[in-house]
C-alpha positions as CSV (number, residue, x, y, z in Angstrom):
1,M,-92.2,31.9,-142.7
2,N,-93.5,35.2,-142.3
3,A,-94.5,37.7,-144.6
4,Y,-91.9,39.3,-145.3
5,S,-90.0,35.7,-146.0
6,Q,-91.5,34.3,-149.0
7,T,-89.9,35.9,-151.8
8,L,-86.4,36.0,-152.3
9,L,-83.9,38.6,-153.5
10,V,-81.1,37.5,-155.5
11,T,-78.7,40.6,-155.1
12,S,-74.4,41.6,-154.6
13,R,-73.0,44.3,-152.8
14,I,-70.0,43.8,-156.2
15,F,-73.2,45.1,-158.5
16,L,-72.0,48.4,-157.0
17,E,-68.5,48.0,-158.6
18,H,-70.1,49.2,-161.6
19,E,-69.2,52.7,-160.6
20,T,-70.1,55.8,-162.8
21,G,-69.8,58.9,-161.5
22,D,-72.7,60.9,-161.1
23,H,-74.1,59.5,-164.0
24,P,-78.5,59.2,-162.6
25,E,-76.9,55.0,-163.2
26,R,-75.2,55.2,-160.2
27,P,-74.5,52.5,-157.4
28,A,-76.2,54.8,-155.3
29,R,-79.2,53.5,-156.1
30,L,-79.3,50.0,-154.9
31,E,-77.9,51.2,-151.7
32,A,-80.4,53.1,-151.1
33,I,-82.5,49.6,-151.7
34,L,-80.6,48.2,-149.6
35,R,-80.6,50.4,-146.7
36,Y,-84.1,51.0,-146.5
37,L,-84.9,47.5,-146.4
38,E,-83.4,46.8,-144.3
39,R,-84.5,49.5,-141.5
40,T,-88.0,48.8,-142.7
41,G,-87.3,45.0,-141.3
42,R,-87.7,43.8,-145.2
43,L,-84.9,41.3,-144.8
44,D,-85.7,39.9,-141.2
45,D,-85.7,35.8,-141.9
46,R,-85.7,37.1,-146.0
47,R,-83.5,34.6,-147.9
48,I,-81.0,36.8,-149.7
49,L,-78.9,35.0,-152.1
50,E,-75.2,35.6,-153.6
51,P,-75.0,35.1,-157.3
52,D,-72.4,33.8,-159.8
53,P,-72.3,35.4,-163.0
54,A,-73.1,34.2,-166.2
55,D,-70.8,32.8,-168.7
56,E,-70.4,34.3,-172.2
57,E,-72.0,31.1,-173.8
58,T,-75.3,32.0,-171.5
59,I,-75.1,35.8,-173.2
60,A,-74.7,34.5,-176.2
61,L,-78.6,33.5,-175.9
62,V,-79.6,36.8,-176.7
63,H,-76.1,38.7,-177.9
64,T,-73.8,38.5,-180.0
65,R,-70.5,37.2,-179.7
66,E,-69.6,40.0,-181.5
67,Y,-71.0,42.5,-179.5
68,I,-69.8,40.5,-176.4
69,R,-66.5,40.5,-177.5
70,E,-66.2,44.0,-177.7
71,L,-67.6,45.1,-174.7
72,R,-64.7,42.4,-172.7
73,E,-62.8,43.9,-174.7
74,F,-63.5,47.9,-174.2
75,A,-63.6,47.5,-170.8
76,A,-60.8,45.5,-169.8
77,R,-58.6,48.7,-172.2
78,G,-60.5,50.5,-169.2
79,G,-63.3,51.4,-170.7
80,G,-65.6,55.3,-171.1
81,W,-68.7,56.4,-172.7
82,L,-70.4,53.0,-174.8
83,D,-73.3,55.9,-176.3
84,A,-73.8,59.1,-175.4
85,D,-75.9,57.7,-172.6
86,T,-73.9,54.8,-171.4
87,V,-71.0,54.7,-169.2
88,V,-68.3,51.6,-169.1
89,T,-65.6,51.0,-166.6
90,S,-62.6,48.5,-165.9
91,R,-65.2,46.4,-163.6
92,S,-68.1,46.9,-166.0
93,F,-68.2,43.6,-167.9
94,D,-67.6,41.5,-164.9
95,V,-70.6,43.3,-163.1
96,A,-73.3,43.0,-165.9
97,R,-71.9,38.6,-166.5
98,L,-73.2,38.8,-162.2
99,A,-77.1,41.0,-163.4
100,V,-77.3,38.3,-165.8
101,G,-76.3,35.4,-163.2
102,A,-78.7,36.8,-160.6
103,A,-81.9,36.9,-163.3
104,I,-81.2,33.4,-164.8
105,Q,-80.6,31.6,-161.6
106,A,-83.9,33.6,-160.1
107,V,-85.4,31.8,-162.9
108,D,-83.7,28.6,-161.8
109,L,-85.1,28.4,-158.1
110,V,-88.5,29.7,-159.1
111,L,-88.9,26.6,-162.1
112,A,-87.0,24.1,-159.6
113,G,-89.9,25.1,-157.3
114,E,-87.1,26.2,-154.4
115,V,-88.6,29.6,-153.5
116,P,-91.9,30.8,-155.0
117,R,-91.3,33.6,-156.5
118,A,-88.3,36.0,-156.7
119,F,-86.4,39.7,-156.7
120,S,-83.3,39.7,-158.5
121,L,-81.7,43.4,-157.3
122,V,-79.2,44.3,-160.1
123,R,-77.1,47.0,-161.5
124,P,-76.8,48.0,-164.7
125,P,-80.0,48.0,-165.6
126,G,-80.9,45.6,-168.8
127,H,-84.1,46.2,-170.8
128,H,-82.8,49.0,-173.1
129,A,-79.4,46.3,-174.3
130,E,-80.1,44.9,-177.9
131,P,-79.1,41.5,-179.6
132,D,-75.5,43.4,-181.3
133,R,-75.2,46.8,-179.3
134,G,-75.5,48.3,-175.4
135,M,-77.6,51.9,-175.0
136,G,-79.8,53.9,-172.5
137,F,-77.9,52.7,-169.2
138,C,-77.6,48.9,-170.3
139,L,-75.2,46.9,-171.2
140,F,-76.5,43.3,-171.0
141,N,-80.2,42.3,-170.8
142,N,-81.2,40.4,-168.1
143,V,-84.4,40.0,-168.6
144,A,-83.8,39.1,-172.0
145,I,-81.3,36.0,-171.4
146,A,-83.5,34.5,-168.6
147,A,-86.2,34.2,-171.2
148,Q,-84.5,32.9,-173.7
149,Y,-82.4,30.5,-170.9
150,A,-85.3,28.7,-169.3
151,L,-86.8,28.4,-172.9
152,E,-83.6,26.7,-173.8
153,R,-81.9,25.3,-170.6
154,H,-85.7,24.8,-169.5
155,G,-87.9,23.5,-172.1
156,L,-90.5,26.4,-171.6
157,Q,-92.8,27.1,-174.7
158,R,-94.6,30.3,-172.9
159,I,-93.1,33.1,-171.4
160,A,-94.9,36.7,-170.6
161,I,-92.6,39.3,-170.4
162,I,-94.5,42.6,-168.7
163,D,-92.1,45.8,-168.8
164,W,-92.9,48.9,-166.2
165,D,-90.2,51.1,-166.2
166,V,-91.4,54.5,-167.9
167,H,-88.8,53.3,-170.5
168,H,-89.7,51.4,-173.6
169,G,-88.4,48.0,-173.7
170,N,-86.9,48.2,-177.1
171,G,-83.8,46.0,-176.2
172,T,-86.2,43.2,-175.3
173,Q,-88.9,43.8,-178.2
174,A,-85.8,43.6,-180.5
175,A,-84.7,40.3,-179.0
176,F,-88.8,38.0,-179.5
177,Y,-90.3,40.7,-182.0
178,R,-90.5,37.4,-184.5
179,T,-91.6,35.0,-181.8
180,D,-94.9,33.7,-180.5
181,R,-92.7,31.9,-177.4
182,V,-92.3,35.0,-175.7
183,F,-95.5,37.8,-174.8
184,F,-93.7,40.8,-174.6
185,V,-95.8,43.6,-172.6
186,S,-94.6,47.3,-172.5
187,I,-96.1,49.9,-170.7
188,H,-94.5,53.2,-170.9
189,Q,-94.3,57.0,-170.8
190,W,-94.7,58.1,-174.4
191,P,-93.5,60.5,-176.6
192,L,-89.7,59.2,-175.1
193,Y,-86.4,57.0,-175.2
194,P,-86.0,55.3,-176.9
195,G,-88.3,56.6,-179.1
196,T,-89.7,53.5,-179.5
197,G,-92.6,51.7,-178.6
198,R,-95.6,52.5,-180.2
199,A,-99.5,50.4,-179.7
200,D,-98.7,49.4,-183.9
201,E,-95.3,47.7,-182.9
202,I,-97.1,43.8,-182.5
203,G,-94.1,41.8,-183.8
204,E,-93.9,40.9,-186.9
205,G,-93.9,36.7,-188.3
206,P,-94.3,34.0,-185.8
207,G,-94.7,36.8,-183.3
208,R,-97.0,39.4,-185.0
209,G,-99.5,40.5,-181.9
210,Y,-97.3,38.5,-179.2
211,T,-95.4,42.0,-178.4
212,L,-98.7,44.3,-177.0
213,N,-97.3,48.3,-177.2
214,I,-99.3,50.4,-173.9
215,P,-97.8,54.2,-174.8
216,L,-99.6,56.8,-172.4
217,P,-99.4,60.6,-171.8
218,P,-97.4,62.4,-169.4
219,R,-99.0,62.0,-165.7
220,S,-99.8,59.1,-166.4
221,D,-101.4,58.1,-162.7
222,D,-101.7,54.7,-160.5
223,R,-105.5,55.0,-162.2
224,A,-104.4,55.2,-165.4
225,Y,-101.8,52.1,-165.1
226,L,-104.1,49.4,-163.2
227,E,-107.4,50.6,-165.9
228,V,-104.6,49.3,-168.5
229,F,-103.3,45.9,-166.6
230,D,-107.1,45.1,-166.1
231,R,-108.2,46.2,-169.7
232,D,-105.3,45.1,-171.7
233,I,-102.9,43.8,-170.3
234,E,-104.9,40.6,-168.7
235,P,-106.8,38.8,-171.0
236,R,-104.5,38.5,-173.8
237,L,-101.5,37.1,-170.9
238,A,-104.6,35.1,-170.1
239,A,-105.2,34.2,-173.3
240,Y,-101.6,32.6,-173.7
241,R,-101.3,31.0,-170.7
242,P,-97.6,32.1,-169.9
243,E,-95.8,29.3,-168.0
244,L,-93.3,31.5,-165.9
245,V,-93.7,35.3,-165.9
246,L,-90.9,37.7,-165.6
247,V,-90.8,41.7,-164.8
248,S,-88.6,44.7,-166.2
249,A,-89.4,46.3,-162.6
250,G,-88.4,49.6,-164.0
251,Y,-89.8,52.5,-161.0
252,D,-88.8,55.5,-162.9
253,A,-93.1,56.6,-163.6
254,H,-92.6,57.9,-159.9
255,Y,-94.0,61.0,-159.6
256,A,-91.1,61.8,-157.7
257,D,-88.7,60.5,-160.8
258,P,-86.2,62.7,-162.7
259,L,-85.8,61.4,-165.8
260,A,-89.8,61.1,-166.8
261,A,-93.2,63.0,-166.3
262,M,-95.2,60.3,-164.6
263,A,-97.5,60.2,-161.6
264,V,-97.2,56.6,-160.3
265,T,-96.8,56.1,-156.5
266,E,-95.7,53.5,-154.7
267,H,-99.1,51.7,-154.1
268,G,-99.8,52.1,-157.4
269,F,-96.2,49.6,-158.4
270,A,-97.8,47.1,-155.3
271,A,-100.9,47.2,-157.0
272,M,-99.5,45.8,-160.7
273,A,-97.4,43.7,-158.7
274,A,-99.8,42.7,-156.8
275,R,-102.2,41.9,-160.1
276,I,-99.0,40.1,-161.4
277,R,-98.3,38.0,-159.2
278,R,-102.3,36.4,-158.5
279,W,-101.8,36.1,-162.1
280,A,-98.5,33.9,-161.8
281,E,-100.7,32.3,-159.4
282,E,-103.7,31.2,-161.7
283,W,-102.0,30.5,-164.8
284,C,-97.8,29.2,-163.9
285,G,-98.6,27.7,-160.6
286,G,-97.2,31.2,-159.2
287,R,-93.7,31.0,-161.1
288,L,-92.7,34.7,-161.1
289,V,-89.2,36.8,-161.5
290,L,-88.6,40.1,-161.1
291,V,-85.9,42.1,-162.1
292,L,-85.1,45.5,-161.3
293,E,-84.6,48.5,-164.3
294,G,-84.5,51.8,-163.8
295,G,-86.0,54.7,-161.0
296,Y,-83.9,57.6,-160.5
297,N,-85.4,59.3,-157.2
298,L,-83.1,57.7,-154.4
299,S,-86.4,57.6,-152.0
300,A,-88.3,56.4,-154.0
301,L,-87.1,54.2,-155.4
302,A,-86.4,52.5,-152.4
303,S,-90.1,52.8,-151.5
304,S,-91.6,51.4,-154.1
305,V,-89.2,48.6,-154.3
306,G,-90.3,48.4,-150.9
307,A,-94.2,47.7,-151.5
308,T,-93.6,45.8,-154.6
309,L,-92.1,43.1,-152.3
310,D,-95.4,43.8,-149.5
311,A,-97.2,43.1,-152.1
312,L,-95.0,39.7,-153.4
313,D,-95.3,38.1,-149.7
314,G,-98.9,38.8,-149.8
315,G,-99.1,42.2,-148.3
316,A,-101.2,43.9,-151.1
């Protein structure tokens, strides 16, 4: 096994069938990633899994049955705008089911010990989707469902989710705000859409203290992010001792991204991924799954995913 064959990729060209026109979250995002990975040799000898769609029972681990039914029926009627930001087409419901499937199958394989770690390259993204509604380009919350699936179907007790997308992961926070079985960390630009993610949002009831929001000002760079990782995130999660680490891997904090104003480089994303890989090895036998979220400059997105893979494979 060479350096580029250690991290499983879970992806499908079916994700391109969520056709959103000239919307920022468009098929060209995934096409750019896959072309770049192939051109640079990062797909050579790498195991790539074609996922199966999740069933509605699995999606209902996080989302309400009413929302699932409404989205299914909306897509069956041809779709349209779910909200001011979020496009649904006739294929979107089934493609979103496949994105959930890619996340949970990655969890299955990592927890079974069949692969050391996995990266699910999916669309539509998920971290803004709340239990009863989609929003912010997101239909189903892929990472949240994968976490709840690991709790209920695999019997885990403690899961960490790290969300480094430039936008706050409001949907993931909403899913786990009142539980201590998921420690949710979001590092994001502030202020910015969706307007949640203040530092004083720390969880409620049994979940109090198990949500860590780290809002950062515009133009925060690699150094600012890594300082937060080392000073704030590592000690909290080390004390928690998760049995699985999930990452909402968005790349819109890149300095070239058109939808935000941060200053992270692909080297910064690689350094964050390398830290998380090391933490997972220390805490939970390396069990780590990343799921793609945002990132809207095509070249920056592709090179950042490539740098992340290098770090996961031990090259950073």
